N, C-alpha and C positions, 0 to 999 in steps of 0.2 A: 593227433600226430603221435608217432611212436618215439620213445627215447632210445631206441635201438638204431644202430647204423644201417644204411641202406644195403641191400643185397649186392655183394661184389660181382655177381654174375650178370644180373639184369637191372640193377639200380632201383629195384622196387622199394618203396618206403614202408611196405606193410610187413616187415619181418617181425617174427615173434619168437619168444624164448621157450624152449622145451628142454628142461634139465640144464645141462651146461652148454647146449648148442643153440644157435640161432637158426631159424628156418624161414625160408621165403615161400609164401603160399602160391606165388605166381609161377615160379620155375622149379620149385621143390629142391632148391639148393640148400645144403646144410653146411654151416661153418662155425668154428669156434672163435669168439671175439678176441680171446687172449692170443691165439695163434696169429691172427691177422695183424694185431698190433706189433707182435714180435717180428713178423715178416716184413712189415713196413719199415721198422727200425733197422733191420738187417740190410735192406735194400737202399738205405739212404746214402747219398753221395757225400763223402767227407773230404775236407781239404787236408793239407799236410800236417796240421796240428790237431785235427779231430773235430773241427767245427762242421756242422751239417750245412751243406750248400743247397740253395733253392734257385729256381729260375728268377732272373733279374738281379741277382747279387752282383756286387763288385768285388774283384779279387786282385791280388798282386802276384807277380811271378817271383818265385823264390830261388830260381836257378837259371843261368843262361841257357837258352834253348835254341838249338840250330833249327832252321826251317828247312825241312826236307825238300830237295830239288831247287834250292835257292842259296844265295850267298848271305841272306839276311840272318840276323841273330836277334831273338827276343831277349833283351837284357834283364837282369835282376832288378826288381822294383817297378817294372812296367805295370801300370794299372790297366785293368781290363774291366769295362763296365758292361752291365746288362748281359750276363752270361745266360746260356740256355743249356739245360742238362739233357743229355741224350744217352741212349744205350749203345754199347759197342766198346771197342778198345780204348777210345778217347771219350771221357765222361762229359766234356764241356765243348760246346760250339760257341764261338765268339768272334768278334771283329777286333783285331789288334791294330792300333794306330801305326801307320808306316809299313805294315806287313799285309793286312787285309784279313779276310775270312780264314779261320783255321780252327783246328780241334786241339784241345789241351787235355792232358791227364790231370786229374784232381790232386795227385800227389806232388805236383810241381807248383801249386798255387796256395795262397793263404787268403782267407776272407778278410775284407776290410771292415 
């Protein structure tokens, strides 16, 4: 087994090092391991205080949020369990008790 990470393009485990680059012999993809680590850190979803969020985390709402198209309001301190991270203008898909399925922005939540 290799101590190098798998190829980000084809997931091959046979990557090898050539100078400062890693190379995949199956698809000929070349990448820098330091750039990949920095890119993954830059793409991480963070809550209002800077904690990194992952799928399945529990969060609390830090601001009253009006639900678009409804008279419901998600109050401060509402706990939301088992979040799912998604791409788009809202970072989090979740189910809020009393409201239902909705999307939240990570800047309005804090990790528990």
